[in-house]
C-alpha positions in Angstrom: -23.5 46.6 224.1 -24.4 48.8 227.0 -20.8 49.7 227.7 -20.3 50.7 224.0 -23.5 52.8 224.1 -22.2 54.5 227.3 -18.8 55.2 225.7 -20.4 56.7 222.6 -22.7 58.9 224.7 -19.7 60.1 226.8 -17.5 60.9 223.8 -20.2 62.5 221.7 -22.6 64.1 224.2 -25.5 62.2 222.6 -28.3 60.9 224.8 -28.3 57.2 225.7 -31.1 56.6 223.2 -29.3 58.4 220.4 -26.1 56.6 221.2 -27.9 53.2 221.2 -29.4 54.0 217.8 -26.0 55.0 216.4 -24.3 51.9 217.8 -27.0 49.6 216.4 -26.8 51.3 213.0 -23.0 50.9 212.8 -23.0 47.3 214.0 -25.7 46.5 211.5 -23.6 47.9 208.6 -20.6 46.0 209.8 -22.5 42.7 210.1 -23.9 43.1 206.6 -20.6 44.0 204.9 -18.0 41.9 206.7 -17.4 38.4 205.3 -17.8 35.5 207.7 -16.7 34.8 210.3 -16.0 38.5 211.0 -19.6 39.5 210.4 -21.1 37.3 213.0 -18.3 38.2 215.4 -19.6 41.9 215.4 -22.7 40.8 217.3 -20.7 38.7 219.7 -18.3 41.5 220.5 -21.2 43.9 221.1 -22.7 41.3 223.4 -19.6 41.2 225.5 -17.8 38.1 224.3 -14.1 38.1 225.3 -11.8 39.3 222.5 -9.5 36.3 222.9 -12.4 33.9 222.4 -13.4 35.8 219.3 -9.8 35.7 218.0 -9.7 31.9 218.4 -13.0 31.5 216.7 -11.9 33.7 213.8 -8.7 31.7 213.4 -10.6 28.5 213.2 -13.2 29.9 210.8 -10.6 31.4 208.5 -8.8 28.2 207.8 -8.7 27.7 204.1 -10.0 31.2 203.2 -7.9 33.7 201.3 -7.3 37.2 202.7 -7.2 38.3 206.2 -9.8 39.8 208.5 -7.9 43.1 208.3 -8.3 43.1 204.6 -12.0 42.5 205.0 -12.3 45.3 207.5 -10.4 47.7 205.2 -12.9 46.9 202.4 -16.0 47.4 204.5 -16.5 51.0 203.7 -15.2 51.0 200.1 -18.7 49.8 198.9 
């Protein structure tokens, strides 16, 4: 997550502490609103898990579920 915090700080000019608070707030909202397995993957991504590992995990977890992860992401901020 440190890399993400640094990137937010660089792009916005916010302090490291402010950037960390912003990142934690956004990740918290995403975790709450995304359906599984996407919700739990937010924390894994922030923790540095490789995207290809997450994609494989999502594909395995999505078997038998209707809709796509992209549909879920699109609906996150509609609530």
